[in-house]
mmCIF file of the N, C-alpha and C atoms, coordinates in Angstrom:
data_MODEL
# 
_entry.id   MODEL 
# 
loop_
_atom_site.group_PDB 
_atom_site.id 
_atom_site.type_symbol 
_atom_site.label_atom_id 
_atom_site.label_alt_id 
_atom_site.label_comp_id 
_atom_site.label_asym_id 
_atom_site.label_entity_id 
_atom_site.label_seq_id 
_atom_site.pdbx_PDB_ins_code 
_atom_site.Cartn_x 
_atom_site.Cartn_y 
_atom_site.Cartn_z 
_atom_site.occupancy 
_atom_site.B_iso_or_equiv 
_atom_site.pdbx_formal_charge 
_atom_site.auth_seq_id 
_atom_site.auth_comp_id 
_atom_site.auth_asym_id 
_atom_site.auth_atom_id 
_atom_site.pdbx_PDB_model_num 
ATOM 1   N N  . MET A 1 1  ? 10.476  11.548  6.852   1.00 0.00 ? 1  MET A N  1 
ATOM 2   C CA . MET A 1 1  ? 9.660   10.693  6.284   1.00 0.00 ? 1  MET A CA 1 
ATOM 3   C C  . MET A 1 1  ? 8.356   10.151  6.573   1.00 0.00 ? 1  MET A C  1 
ATOM 4   N N  . GLU A 1 2  ? 7.400   9.992   5.655   1.00 0.00 ? 2  GLU A N  1 
ATOM 5   C CA . GLU A 1 2  ? 6.082   9.131   6.604   1.00 0.00 ? 2  GLU A CA 1 
ATOM 6   C C  . GLU A 1 2  ? 6.163   8.112   5.523   1.00 0.00 ? 2  GLU A C  1 
ATOM 7   N N  . THR A 1 3  ? 5.488   7.061   7.085   1.00 0.00 ? 3  THR A N  1 
ATOM 8   C CA . THR A 1 3  ? 5.429   5.596   6.539   1.00 0.00 ? 3  THR A CA 1 
ATOM 9   C C  . THR A 1 3  ? 4.211   5.193   6.559   1.00 0.00 ? 3  THR A C  1 
ATOM 10  N N  . ALA A 1 4  ? 3.541   4.524   5.778   1.00 0.00 ? 4  ALA A N  1 
ATOM 11  C CA . ALA A 1 4  ? 2.117   3.486   6.201   1.00 0.00 ? 4  ALA A CA 1 
ATOM 12  C C  . ALA A 1 4  ? 2.366   2.180   5.095   1.00 0.00 ? 4  ALA A C  1 
ATOM 13  N N  . HIS A 1 5  ? 1.373   1.325   6.160   1.00 0.00 ? 5  HIS A N  1 
ATOM 14  C CA . HIS A 1 5  ? 1.198   0.318   5.401   1.00 0.00 ? 5  HIS A CA 1 
ATOM 15  C C  . HIS A 1 5  ? -0.201  0.005   5.472   1.00 0.00 ? 5  HIS A C  1 
ATOM 16  N N  . LEU A 1 6  ? -0.194  -0.894  3.511   1.00 0.00 ? 6  LEU A N  1 
ATOM 17  C CA . LEU A 1 6  ? -1.617  -0.911  3.376   1.00 0.00 ? 6  LEU A CA 1 
ATOM 18  C C  . LEU A 1 6  ? -2.155  -2.574  3.084   1.00 0.00 ? 6  LEU A C  1 
ATOM 19  N N  . MET A 1 7  ? -3.229  -2.870  3.590   1.00 0.00 ? 7  MET A N  1 
ATOM 20  C CA . MET A 1 7  ? -3.453  -4.195  3.092   1.00 0.00 ? 7  MET A CA 1 
ATOM 21  C C  . MET A 1 7  ? -4.640  -4.099  2.542   1.00 0.00 ? 7  MET A C  1 
ATOM 22  N N  . ILE A 1 8  ? -4.418  -4.785  1.029   1.00 0.00 ? 8  ILE A N  1 
ATOM 23  C CA . ILE A 1 8  ? -5.378  -4.538  0.160   1.00 0.00 ? 8  ILE A CA 1 
ATOM 24  C C  . ILE A 1 8  ? -6.126  -5.822  -0.482  1.00 0.00 ? 8  ILE A C  1 
ATOM 25  N N  . LYS A 1 9  ? -7.135  -5.533  -0.637  1.00 0.00 ? 9  LYS A N  1 
ATOM 26  C CA . LYS A 1 9  ? -8.293  -6.832  -1.291  1.00 0.00 ? 9  LYS A CA 1 
ATOM 27  C C  . LYS A 1 9  ? -8.494  -6.568  -2.802  1.00 0.00 ? 9  LYS A C  1 
ATOM 28  N N  . CYS A 1 10 ? -8.458  -7.320  -3.892  1.00 0.00 ? 10 CYS A N  1 
ATOM 29  C CA . CYS A 1 10 ? -8.320  -6.950  -5.198  1.00 0.00 ? 10 CYS A CA 1 
ATOM 30  C C  . CYS A 1 10 ? -9.185  -7.801  -5.982  1.00 0.00 ? 10 CYS A C  1 
ATOM 31  N N  . THR A 1 11 ? -9.483  -7.730  -7.361  1.00 0.00 ? 11 THR A N  1 
ATOM 32  C CA . THR A 1 11 ? -10.524 -8.431  -7.867  1.00 0.00 ? 11 THR A CA 1 
ATOM 33  C C  . THR A 1 11 ? -10.021 -9.465  -8.201  1.00 0.00 ? 11 THR A C  1 
ATOM 34  N N  . SER A 1 12 ? -10.425 -10.682 -7.917  1.00 0.00 ? 12 SER A N  1 
ATOM 35  C CA . SER A 1 12 ? -9.862  -12.140 -8.138  1.00 0.00 ? 12 SER A CA 1 
ATOM 36  C C  . SER A 1 12 ? -9.042  -12.222 -9.412  1.00 0.00 ? 12 SER A C  1 
ATOM 37  N N  . GLY A 1 13 ? -8.237  -13.181 -9.201  1.00 0.00 ? 13 GLY A N  1 
ATOM 38  C CA . GLY A 1 13 ? -7.351  -13.154 -10.224 1.00 0.00 ? 13 GLY A CA 1 
ATOM 39  C C  . GLY A 1 13 ? -6.289  -11.880 -10.802 1.00 0.00 ? 13 GLY A C  1 
ATOM 40  N N  . GLU A 1 14 ? -6.346  -10.642 -10.292 1.00 0.00 ? 14 GLU A N  1 
ATOM 41  C CA . GLU A 1 14 ? -5.982  -9.582  -10.784 1.00 0.00 ? 14 GLU A CA 1 
ATOM 42  C C  . GLU A 1 14 ? -4.741  -9.048  -10.021 1.00 0.00 ? 14 GLU A C  1 
ATOM 43  N N  . GLU A 1 15 ? -4.292  -9.839  -8.998  1.00 0.00 ? 15 GLU A N  1 
ATOM 44  C CA . GLU A 1 15 ? -3.641  -9.893  -8.099  1.00 0.00 ? 15 GLU A CA 1 
ATOM 45  C C  . GLU A 1 15 ? -2.183  -9.527  -8.649  1.00 0.00 ? 15 GLU A C  1 
ATOM 46  N N  . ASN A 1 16 ? -1.585  -9.965  -9.607  1.00 0.00 ? 16 ASN A N  1 
ATOM 47  C CA . ASN A 1 16 ? -0.542  -10.146 -10.059 1.00 0.00 ? 16 ASN A CA 1 
ATOM 48  C C  . ASN A 1 16 ? -0.445  -8.507  -11.222 1.00 0.00 ? 16 ASN A C  1 
ATOM 49  N N  . HIS A 1 17 ? -1.494  -8.511  -11.496 1.00 0.00 ? 17 HIS A N  1 
ATOM 50  C CA . HIS A 1 17 ? -1.681  -7.063  -12.771 1.00 0.00 ? 17 HIS A CA 1 
ATOM 51  C C  . HIS A 1 17 ? -1.804  -5.595  -11.816 1.00 0.00 ? 17 HIS A C  1 
ATOM 52  N N  . VAL A 1 18 ? -2.304  -5.674  -10.538 1.00 0.00 ? 18 VAL A N  1 
ATOM 53  C CA . VAL A 1 18 ? -2.110  -4.834  -9.510  1.00 0.00 ? 18 VAL A CA 1 
ATOM 54  C C  . VAL A 1 18 ? -0.783  -4.753  -8.938  1.00 0.00 ? 18 VAL A C  1 
ATOM 55  N N  . ILE A 1 19 ? -0.133  -5.932  -8.788  1.00 0.00 ? 19 ILE A N  1 
ATOM 56  C CA . ILE A 1 19 ? 1.332   -5.766  -8.106  1.00 0.00 ? 19 ILE A CA 1 
ATOM 57  C C  . ILE A 1 19 ? 2.088   -5.002  -8.923  1.00 0.00 ? 19 ILE A C  1 
ATOM 58  N N  . GLU A 1 20 ? 2.191   -5.479  -10.243 1.00 0.00 ? 20 GLU A N  1 
ATOM 59  C CA . GLU A 1 20 ? 2.648   -5.047  -11.440 1.00 0.00 ? 20 GLU A CA 1 
ATOM 60  C C  . GLU A 1 20 ? 2.907   -3.229  -11.520 1.00 0.00 ? 20 GLU A C  1 
ATOM 61  N N  . GLN A 1 21 ? 1.406   -2.884  -11.392 1.00 0.00 ? 21 GLN A N  1 
ATOM 62  C CA . GLN A 1 21 ? 0.693   -1.406  -11.499 1.00 0.00 ? 21 GLN A CA 1 
ATOM 63  C C  . GLN A 1 21 ? 1.821   -0.676  -10.031 1.00 0.00 ? 21 GLN A C  1 
ATOM 64  N N  . LEU A 1 22 ? 1.144   -1.516  -9.095  1.00 0.00 ? 22 LEU A N  1 
ATOM 65  C CA . LEU A 1 22 ? 1.921   -0.525  -7.426  1.00 0.00 ? 22 LEU A CA 1 
ATOM 66  C C  . LEU A 1 22 ? 3.709   -0.406  -7.776  1.00 0.00 ? 22 LEU A C  1 
ATOM 67  N N  . LYS A 1 23 ? 4.116   -1.541  -8.663  1.00 0.00 ? 23 LYS A N  1 
ATOM 68  C CA . LYS A 1 23 ? 5.617   -1.314  -8.120  1.00 0.00 ? 23 LYS A CA 1 
ATOM 69  C C  . LYS A 1 23 ? 6.307   -0.287  -9.151  1.00 0.00 ? 23 LYS A C  1 
ATOM 70  N N  . ASN A 1 24 ? 5.056   0.475   -10.315 1.00 0.00 ? 24 ASN A N  1 
ATOM 71  C CA . ASN A 1 24 ? 5.375   1.642   -10.966 1.00 0.00 ? 24 ASN A CA 1 
ATOM 72  C C  . ASN A 1 24 ? 5.198   2.730   -10.246 1.00 0.00 ? 24 ASN A C  1 
ATOM 73  N N  . ILE A 1 25 ? 4.332   3.015   -9.056  1.00 0.00 ? 25 ILE A N  1 
ATOM 74  C CA . ILE A 1 25 ? 4.461   4.182   -8.194  1.00 0.00 ? 25 ILE A CA 1 
ATOM 75  C C  . ILE A 1 25 ? 5.298   4.422   -7.520  1.00 0.00 ? 25 ILE A C  1 
ATOM 76  N N  . GLU A 1 26 ? 5.433   5.774   -7.607  1.00 0.00 ? 26 GLU A N  1 
ATOM 77  C CA . GLU A 1 26 ? 6.403   6.841   -6.934  1.00 0.00 ? 26 GLU A CA 1 
ATOM 78  C C  . GLU A 1 26 ? 6.080   6.912   -5.387  1.00 0.00 ? 26 GLU A C  1 
ATOM 79  N N  . GLY A 1 27 ? 6.854   6.441   -4.177  1.00 0.00 ? 27 GLY A N  1 
ATOM 80  C CA . GLY A 1 27 ? 6.797   6.081   -3.141  1.00 0.00 ? 27 GLY A CA 1 
ATOM 81  C C  . GLY A 1 27 ? 6.239   4.641   -2.391  1.00 0.00 ? 27 GLY A C  1 
ATOM 82  N N  . VAL A 1 28 ? 6.189   3.809   -3.454  1.00 0.00 ? 28 VAL A N  1 
ATOM 83  C CA . VAL A 1 28 ? 5.872   2.324   -3.178  1.00 0.00 ? 28 VAL A CA 1 
ATOM 84  C C  . VAL A 1 28 ? 7.040   1.772   -2.487  1.00 0.00 ? 28 VAL A C  1 
ATOM 85  N N  . LYS A 1 29 ? 7.566   1.377   -1.389  1.00 0.00 ? 29 LYS A N  1 
ATOM 86  C CA . LYS A 1 29 ? 8.691   0.718   -1.077  1.00 0.00 ? 29 LYS A CA 1 
ATOM 87  C C  . LYS A 1 29 ? 8.581   -0.818  -1.235  1.00 0.00 ? 29 LYS A C  1 
ATOM 88  N N  . ILE A 1 30 ? 7.427   -1.514  -0.981  1.00 0.00 ? 30 ILE A N  1 
ATOM 89  C CA . ILE A 1 30 ? 7.596   -2.749  -0.688  1.00 0.00 ? 30 ILE A CA 1 
ATOM 90  C C  . ILE A 1 30 ? 6.130   -3.560  -1.190  1.00 0.00 ? 30 ILE A C  1 
ATOM 91  N N  . VAL A 1 31 ? 5.938   -4.364  -1.963  1.00 0.00 ? 31 VAL A N  1 
ATOM 92  C CA . VAL A 1 31 ? 4.910   -4.775  -2.177  1.00 0.00 ? 31 VAL A CA 1 
ATOM 93  C C  . VAL A 1 31 ? 4.606   -5.982  -2.042  1.00 0.00 ? 31 VAL A C  1 
ATOM 94  N N  . GLN A 1 32 ? 4.232   -6.791  -1.501  1.00 0.00 ? 32 GLN A N  1 
ATOM 95  C CA . GLN A 1 32 ? 4.370   -8.286  -1.245  1.00 0.00 ? 32 GLN A CA 1 
ATOM 96  C C  . GLN A 1 32 ? 2.835   -9.332  -2.011  1.00 0.00 ? 32 GLN A C  1 
ATOM 97  N N  . LYS A 1 33 ? 2.627   -10.592 -2.645  1.00 0.00 ? 33 LYS A N  1 
ATOM 98  C CA . LYS A 1 33 ? 1.448   -11.025 -2.504  1.00 0.00 ? 33 LYS A CA 1 
ATOM 99  C C  . LYS A 1 33 ? 1.261   -11.516 -1.091  1.00 0.00 ? 33 LYS A C  1 
ATOM 100 N N  . THR A 1 34 ? 0.051   -11.519 -0.542  1.00 0.00 ? 34 THR A N  1 
ATOM 101 C CA . THR A 1 34 ? -0.100  -12.454 0.560   1.00 0.00 ? 34 THR A CA 1 
ATOM 102 C C  . THR A 1 34 ? -1.497  -13.667 0.263   1.00 0.00 ? 34 THR A C  1 
ATOM 103 N N  . ILE A 1 35 ? -1.392  -14.159 1.486   1.00 0.00 ? 35 ILE A N  1 
ATOM 104 C CA . ILE A 1 35 ? -2.881  -15.155 1.154   1.00 0.00 ? 35 ILE A CA 1 
ATOM 105 C C  . ILE A 1 35 ? -3.339  -14.950 2.807   1.00 0.00 ? 35 ILE A C  1 
ATOM 106 N N  . GLY A 1 36 ? -4.731  -14.990 2.792   1.00 0.00 ? 36 GLY A N  1 
ATOM 107 C CA . GLY A 1 36 ? -5.600  -14.750 3.480   1.00 0.00 ? 36 GLY A CA 1 
ATOM 108 C C  . GLY A 1 36 ? -6.896  -14.195 3.540   1.00 0.00 ? 36 GLY A C  1 
ATOM 109 N N  . GLU A 1 37 ? -6.910  -12.948 4.635   1.00 0.00 ? 37 GLU A N  1 
ATOM 110 C CA . GLU A 1 37 ? -8.036  -12.023 3.985   1.00 0.00 ? 37 GLU A CA 1 
ATOM 111 C C  . GLU A 1 37 ? -7.400  -10.971 3.152   1.00 0.00 ? 37 GLU A C  1 
ATOM 112 N N  . PHE A 1 38 ? -6.549  -10.690 3.260   1.00 0.00 ? 38 PHE A N  1 
ATOM 113 C CA . PHE A 1 38 ? -5.691  -9.329  2.035   1.00 0.00 ? 38 PHE A CA 1 
ATOM 114 C C  . PHE A 1 38 ? -5.291  -10.278 1.165   1.00 0.00 ? 38 PHE A C  1 
ATOM 115 N N  . ASP A 1 39 ? -5.143  -9.601  -0.185  1.00 0.00 ? 39 ASP A N  1 
ATOM 116 C CA . ASP A 1 39 ? -4.241  -10.406 -1.042  1.00 0.00 ? 39 ASP A CA 1 
ATOM 117 C C  . ASP A 1 39 ? -2.763  -9.806  -1.397  1.00 0.00 ? 39 ASP A C  1 
ATOM 118 N N  . ILE A 1 40 ? -2.977  -8.152  -0.576  1.00 0.00 ? 40 ILE A N  1 
ATOM 119 C CA . ILE A 1 40 ? -1.559  -7.776  -1.092  1.00 0.00 ? 40 ILE A CA 1 
ATOM 120 C C  . ILE A 1 40 ? -1.041  -6.706  -0.027  1.00 0.00 ? 40 ILE A C  1 
ATOM 121 N N  . LEU A 1 41 ? 0.000   -6.728  0.453   1.00 0.00 ? 41 LEU A N  1 
ATOM 122 C CA . LEU A 1 41 ? 1.115   -5.756  1.599   1.00 0.00 ? 41 LEU A CA 1 
ATOM 123 C C  . LEU A 1 41 ? 1.331   -5.117  0.873   1.00 0.00 ? 41 LEU A C  1 
ATOM 124 N N  . VAL A 1 42 ? 1.394   -3.632  1.115   1.00 0.00 ? 42 VAL A N  1 
ATOM 125 C CA . VAL A 1 42 ? 1.935   -2.631  0.409   1.00 0.00 ? 42 VAL A CA 1 
ATOM 126 C C  . VAL A 1 42 ? 3.045   -1.695  1.412   1.00 0.00 ? 42 VAL A C  1 
ATOM 127 N N  . LYS A 1 43 ? 3.948   -1.450  1.655   1.00 0.00 ? 43 LYS A N  1 
ATOM 128 C CA . LYS A 1 43 ? 4.825   -0.231  2.103   1.00 0.00 ? 43 LYS A CA 1 
ATOM 129 C C  . LYS A 1 43 ? 4.926   0.789   1.461   1.00 0.00 ? 43 LYS A C  1 
ATOM 130 N N  . VAL A 1 44 ? 4.042   2.057   1.924   1.00 0.00 ? 44 VAL A N  1 
ATOM 131 C CA . VAL A 1 44 ? 4.614   3.454   1.312   1.00 0.00 ? 44 VAL A CA 1 
ATOM 132 C C  . VAL A 1 44 ? 5.092   4.294   2.008   1.00 0.00 ? 44 VAL A C  1 
ATOM 133 N N  . GLU A 1 45 ? 5.893   5.147   1.576   1.00 0.00 ? 45 GLU A N  1 
ATOM 134 C CA . GLU A 1 45 ? 6.780   6.349   2.204   1.00 0.00 ? 45 GLU A CA 1 
ATOM 135 C C  . GLU A 1 45 ? 6.223   7.969   1.292   1.00 0.00 ? 45 GLU A C  1 
ATOM 136 N N  . SER A 1 46 ? 6.407   8.781   2.133   1.00 0.00 ? 46 SER A N  1 
ATOM 137 C CA . SER A 1 46 ? 6.282   9.956   1.297   1.00 0.00 ? 46 SER A CA 1 
ATOM 138 C C  . SER A 1 46 ? 7.145   10.785  2.261   1.00 0.00 ? 46 SER A C  1 
ATOM 139 N N  . ASP A 1 47 ? 7.059   12.305  2.039   1.00 0.00 ? 47 ASP A N  1 
ATOM 140 C CA . ASP A 1 47 ? 7.879   13.328  2.821   1.00 0.00 ? 47 ASP A CA 1 
ATOM 141 C C  . ASP A 1 47 ? 7.294   13.795  3.913   1.00 0.00 ? 47 ASP A C  1 
ATOM 142 N N  . ASN A 1 48 ? 5.844   13.975  3.700   1.00 0.00 ? 48 ASN A N  1 
ATOM 143 C CA . ASN A 1 48 ? 4.995   14.216  5.115   1.00 0.00 ? 48 ASN A CA 1 
ATOM 144 C C  . ASN A 1 48 ? 3.508   13.317  4.528   1.00 0.00 ? 48 ASN A C  1 
ATOM 145 N N  . SER A 1 49 ? 2.578   13.832  5.618   1.00 0.00 ? 49 SER A N  1 
ATOM 146 C CA . SER A 1 49 ? 1.399   13.053  5.816   1.00 0.00 ? 49 SER A CA 1 
ATOM 147 C C  . SER A 1 49 ? 0.508   13.683  4.490   1.00 0.00 ? 49 SER A C  1 
ATOM 148 N N  . ASP A 1 50 ? 0.580   14.702  4.427   1.00 0.00 ? 50 ASP A N  1 
ATOM 149 C CA . ASP A 1 50 ? -0.281  15.070  3.349   1.00 0.00 ? 50 ASP A CA 1 
ATOM 150 C C  . ASP A 1 50 ? 0.201   14.367  2.132   1.00 0.00 ? 50 ASP A C  1 
ATOM 151 N N  . SER A 1 51 ? 1.211   14.267  1.753   1.00 0.00 ? 51 SER A N  1 
ATOM 152 C CA . SER A 1 51 ? 1.410   13.584  0.667   1.00 0.00 ? 51 SER A CA 1 
ATOM 153 C C  . SER A 1 51 ? 1.417   12.247  0.197   1.00 0.00 ? 51 SER A C  1 
ATOM 154 N N  . LEU A 1 52 ? 1.438   11.834  1.441   1.00 0.00 ? 52 LEU A N  1 
ATOM 155 C CA . LEU A 1 52 ? 1.271   10.565  1.669   1.00 0.00 ? 52 LEU A CA 1 
ATOM 156 C C  . LEU A 1 52 ? -0.044  9.956   1.451   1.00 0.00 ? 52 LEU A C  1 
ATOM 157 N N  . ARG A 1 53 ? -1.315  10.820  2.204   1.00 0.00 ? 53 ARG A N  1 
ATOM 158 C CA . ARG A 1 53 ? -2.278  10.457  1.766   1.00 0.00 ? 53 ARG A CA 1 
ATOM 159 C C  . ARG A 1 53 ? -3.039  10.909  0.326   1.00 0.00 ? 53 ARG A C  1 
ATOM 160 N N  . ARG A 1 54 ? -2.395  11.848  -0.233  1.00 0.00 ? 54 ARG A N  1 
ATOM 161 C CA . ARG A 1 54 ? -2.644  11.888  -1.677  1.00 0.00 ? 54 ARG A CA 1 
ATOM 162 C C  . ARG A 1 54 ? -2.401  10.893  -2.471  1.00 0.00 ? 54 ARG A C  1 
ATOM 163 N N  . LEU A 1 55 ? -0.888  10.447  -2.019  1.00 0.00 ? 55 LEU A N  1 
ATOM 164 C CA . LEU A 1 55 ? -0.607  8.925   -2.497  1.00 0.00 ? 55 LEU A CA 1 
ATOM 165 C C  . LEU A 1 55 ? -1.264  7.994   -2.446  1.00 0.00 ? 55 LEU A C  1 
ATOM 166 N N  . ILE A 1 56 ? -1.799  7.880   -1.468  1.00 0.00 ? 56 ILE A N  1 
ATOM 167 C CA . ILE A 1 56 ? -2.758  6.436   -1.203  1.00 0.00 ? 56 ILE A CA 1 
ATOM 168 C C  . ILE A 1 56 ? -4.434  6.713   -1.803  1.00 0.00 ? 56 ILE A C  1 
ATOM 169 N N  . THR A 1 57 ? -4.802  7.826   -1.478  1.00 0.00 ? 57 THR A N  1 
ATOM 170 C CA . THR A 1 57 ? -6.160  8.039   -2.459  1.00 0.00 ? 57 THR A CA 1 
ATOM 171 C C  . THR A 1 57 ? -6.159  8.328   -3.889  1.00 0.00 ? 57 THR A C  1 
ATOM 172 N N  . TRP A 1 58 ? -5.154  9.108   -4.613  1.00 0.00 ? 58 TRP A N  1 
ATOM 173 C CA . TRP A 1 58 ? -5.266  9.366   -5.816  1.00 0.00 ? 58 TRP A CA 1 
ATOM 174 C C  . TRP A 1 58 ? -4.404  8.374   -6.629  1.00 0.00 ? 58 TRP A C  1 
ATOM 175 N N  . LYS A 1 59 ? -3.774  7.817   -6.100  1.00 0.00 ? 59 LYS A N  1 
ATOM 176 C CA . LYS A 1 59 ? -2.549  6.846   -7.175  1.00 0.00 ? 59 LYS A CA 1 
ATOM 177 C C  . LYS A 1 59 ? -2.968  5.766   -7.074  1.00 0.00 ? 59 LYS A C  1 
ATOM 178 N N  . ILE A 1 60 ? -3.165  5.113   -5.472  1.00 0.00 ? 60 ILE A N  1 
ATOM 179 C CA . ILE A 1 60 ? -3.311  3.378   -5.181  1.00 0.00 ? 60 ILE A CA 1 
ATOM 180 C C  . ILE A 1 60 ? -4.775  3.409   -5.176  1.00 0.00 ? 60 ILE A C  1 
ATOM 181 N N  . MET A 1 61 ? -5.266  4.154   -4.538  1.00 0.00 ? 61 MET A N  1 
ATOM 182 C CA . MET A 1 61 ? -6.969  3.720   -4.341  1.00 0.00 ? 61 MET A CA 1 
ATOM 183 C C  . MET A 1 61 ? -7.957  3.716   -5.772  1.00 0.00 ? 61 MET A C  1 
ATOM 184 N N  . LYS A 1 62 ? -7.359  4.722   -6.528  1.00 0.00 ? 62 LYS A N  1 
ATOM 185 C CA . LYS A 1 62 ? -8.374  5.069   -7.494  1.00 0.00 ? 62 LYS A CA 1 
ATOM 186 C C  . LYS A 1 62 ? -8.185  3.714   -8.962  1.00 0.00 ? 62 LYS A C  1 
ATOM 187 N N  . ASN A 1 63 ? -6.913  2.641   -8.900  1.00 0.00 ? 63 ASN A N  1 
ATOM 188 C CA . ASN A 1 63 ? -6.966  1.446   -9.229  1.00 0.00 ? 63 ASN A CA 1 
ATOM 189 C C  . ASN A 1 63 ? -8.639  0.484   -9.364  1.00 0.00 ? 63 ASN A C  1 
ATOM 190 N N  . ASP A 1 64 ? -9.270  0.509   -10.568 1.00 0.00 ? 64 ASP A N  1 
ATOM 191 C CA . ASP A 1 64 ? -10.588 -0.051  -10.683 1.00 0.00 ? 64 ASP A CA 1 
ATOM 192 C C  . ASP A 1 64 ? -10.504 -1.816  -10.471 1.00 0.00 ? 64 ASP A C  1 
ATOM 193 N N  . LYS A 1 65 ? -9.520  -2.431  -10.123 1.00 0.00 ? 65 LYS A N  1 
ATOM 194 C CA . LYS A 1 65 ? -9.074  -3.888  -9.799  1.00 0.00 ? 65 LYS A CA 1 
ATOM 195 C C  . LYS A 1 65 ? -8.689  -3.593  -8.392  1.00 0.00 ? 65 LYS A C  1 
ATOM 196 N N  . ILE A 1 66 ? -8.703  -2.685  -7.370  1.00 0.00 ? 66 ILE A N  1 
ATOM 197 C CA . ILE A 1 66 ? -8.079  -2.544  -5.735  1.00 0.00 ? 66 ILE A CA 1 
ATOM 198 C C  . ILE A 1 66 ? -10.198 -2.199  -5.620  1.00 0.00 ? 66 ILE A C  1 
ATOM 199 N N  . LYS A 1 67 ? -10.539 -3.447  -4.822  1.00 0.00 ? 67 LYS A N  1 
ATOM 200 C CA . LYS A 1 67 ? -11.859 -3.492  -4.417  1.00 0.00 ? 67 LYS A CA 1 
ATOM 201 C C  . LYS A 1 67 ? -11.831 -2.819  -2.662  1.00 0.00 ? 67 LYS A C  1 
ATOM 202 N N  . SER A 1 68 ? -10.696 -2.904  -1.940  1.00 0.00 ? 68 SER A N  1 
ATOM 203 C CA . SER A 1 68 ? -10.609 -2.222  -0.492  1.00 0.00 ? 68 SER A CA 1 
ATOM 204 C C  . SER A 1 68 ? -9.260  -2.184  -0.378  1.00 0.00 ? 68 SER A C  1 
ATOM 205 N N  . VAL A 1 69 ? -8.732  -1.083  0.735   1.00 0.00 ? 69 VAL A N  1 
ATOM 206 C CA . VAL A 1 69 ? -7.785  -0.660  1.164   1.00 0.00 ? 69 VAL A CA 1 
ATOM 207 C C  . VAL A 1 69 ? -7.747  -0.691  2.551   1.00 0.00 ? 69 VAL A C  1 
ATOM 208 N N  . THR A 1 70 ? -6.713  -1.031  3.546   1.00 0.00 ? 70 THR A N  1 
ATOM 209 C CA . THR A 1 70 ? -6.952  -0.943  4.941   1.00 0.00 ? 70 THR A CA 1 
ATOM 210 C C  . THR A 1 70 ? -5.777  -0.269  5.193   1.00 0.00 ? 70 THR A C  1 
ATOM 211 N N  . THR A 1 71 ? -5.649  1.192   5.848   1.00 0.00 ? 71 THR A N  1 
ATOM 212 C CA . THR A 1 71 ? -4.250  1.866   5.815   1.00 0.00 ? 71 THR A CA 1 
ATOM 213 C C  . THR A 1 71 ? -3.912  2.025   7.715   1.00 0.00 ? 71 THR A C  1 
ATOM 214 N N  . LEU A 1 72 ? -2.981  1.452   7.131   1.00 0.00 ? 72 LEU A N  1 
ATOM 215 C CA . LEU A 1 72 ? -2.011  1.582   9.068   1.00 0.00 ? 72 LEU A CA 1 
ATOM 216 C C  . LEU A 1 72 ? -0.942  2.467   8.643   1.00 0.00 ? 72 LEU A C  1 
ATOM 217 N N  . MET A 1 73 ? -1.263  3.979   9.135   1.00 0.00 ? 73 MET A N  1 
ATOM 218 C CA . MET A 1 73 ? -0.009  4.890   9.112   1.00 0.00 ? 73 MET A CA 1 
ATOM 219 C C  . MET A 1 73 ? 0.633   5.080   10.654  1.00 0.00 ? 73 MET A C  1 
ATOM 220 N N  . CYS A 1 74 ? 1.755   5.075   10.230  1.00 0.00 ? 74 CYS A N  1 
ATOM 221 C CA . CYS A 1 74 ? 2.887   4.695   11.288  1.00 0.00 ? 74 CYS A CA 1 
ATOM 222 C C  . CYS A 1 74 ? 3.093   6.130   11.918  1.00 0.00 ? 74 CYS A C  1 
ATOM 223 N N  . THR A 1 75 ? 2.776   6.266   13.422  1.00 0.00 ? 75 THR A N  1 
ATOM 224 C CA . THR A 1 75 ? 2.516   7.367   14.011  1.00 0.00 ? 75 THR A CA 1 
ATOM 225 C C  . THR A 1 75 ? 4.056   8.302   14.406  1.00 0.00 ? 75 THR A C  1 
ATOM 226 N N  . ARG A 1 76 ? 4.820   7.353   14.658  1.00 0.00 ? 76 ARG A N  1 
ATOM 227 C CA . ARG A 1 76 ? 6.370   7.835   14.687  1.00 0.00 ? 76 ARG A CA 1 
ATOM 228 C C  . ARG A 1 76 ? 7.194   6.628   14.181  1.00 0.00 ? 76 ARG A C  1 
ATOM 229 N N  . LYS A 1 77 ? 8.342   7.258   13.443  1.00 0.00 ? 77 LYS A N  1 
ATOM 230 C CA . LYS A 1 77 ? 9.474   6.268   12.865  1.00 0.00 ? 77 LYS A CA 1 
ATOM 231 C C  . LYS A 1 77 ? 9.638   5.080   14.030  1.00 0.00 ? 77 LYS A C  1 
ATOM 232 N N  . SER A 1 78 ? 10.063  5.227   15.161  1.00 0.00 ? 78 SER A N  1 
ATOM 233 C CA . SER A 1 78 ? 10.177  4.468   15.849  1.00 0.00 ? 78 SER A CA 1 
ATOM 234 C C  . SER A 1 78 ? 9.394   3.462   16.397  1.00 0.00 ? 78 SER A C  1 
ATOM 235 N N  . LEU A 1 79 ? 8.030   4.081   16.194  1.00 0.00 ? 79 LEU A N  1 
ATOM 236 C CA . LEU A 1 79 ? 7.134   2.933   16.494  1.00 0.00 ? 79 LEU A CA 1 
ATOM 237 C C  . LEU A 1 79 ? 6.617   1.997   15.566  1.00 0.00 ? 79 LEU A C  1 
ATOM 238 N N  . CYS A 1 80 ? 7.290   1.895   14.181  1.00 0.00 ? 80 CYS A N  1 
ATOM 239 C CA . CYS A 1 80 ? 6.880   1.585   13.335  1.00 0.00 ? 80 CYS A CA 1 
ATOM 240 C C  . CYS A 1 80 ? 7.824   0.232   12.930  1.00 0.00 ? 80 CYS A C  1 
ATOM 241 N N  . VAL A 1 81 ? 7.622   -0.938  13.298  1.00 0.00 ? 81 VAL A N  1 
ATOM 242 C CA . VAL A 1 81 ? 8.376   -2.175  13.094  1.00 0.00 ? 81 VAL A CA 1 
ATOM 243 C C  . VAL A 1 81 ? 7.834   -3.018  12.066  1.00 0.00 ? 81 VAL A C  1 
ATOM 244 N N  . VAL A 1 82 ? 8.900   -3.674  11.054  1.00 0.00 ? 82 VAL A N  1 
ATOM 245 C CA . VAL A 1 82 ? 8.052   -4.649  10.410  1.00 0.00 ? 82 VAL A CA 1 
ATOM 246 C C  . VAL A 1 82 ? 9.198   -6.060  10.558  1.00 0.00 ? 82 VAL A C  1 
ATOM 247 N N  . VAL A 1 83 ? 8.286   -7.055  11.079  1.00 0.00 ? 83 VAL A N  1 
ATOM 248 C CA . VAL A 1 83 ? 8.899   -8.259  11.231  1.00 0.00 ? 83 VAL A CA 1 
ATOM 249 C C  . VAL A 1 83 ? 9.013   -8.827  10.424  1.00 0.00 ? 83 VAL A C  1 
ATOM 250 N N  . GLU A 1 84 ? 10.437  -10.103 9.883   1.00 0.00 ? 84 GLU A N  1 
ATOM 251 C CA . GLU A 1 84 ? 10.348  -10.690 8.609   1.00 0.00 ? 84 GLU A CA 1 
ATOM 252 C C  . GLU A 1 84 ? 10.508  -11.944 8.970   1.00 0.00 ? 84 GLU A C  1 
# 
């Protein structure tokens, strides 16, 4: 399983709409609204790195309400830690 975390900036006022759209995409595991430089934090998972890249490129980044995406791809599961 491959994992990535996306930090998303979207059009002002469209955050909740984008969040609802993201929740309906297969492979999106966690979606959280944030305050600060980025508007939304997303955790995505897929079977392999190629399908993960396709998920990010063709299903997430194609949303016209998303202005930018910063992607952090985990290199190994054991190195990928999320602190809550």
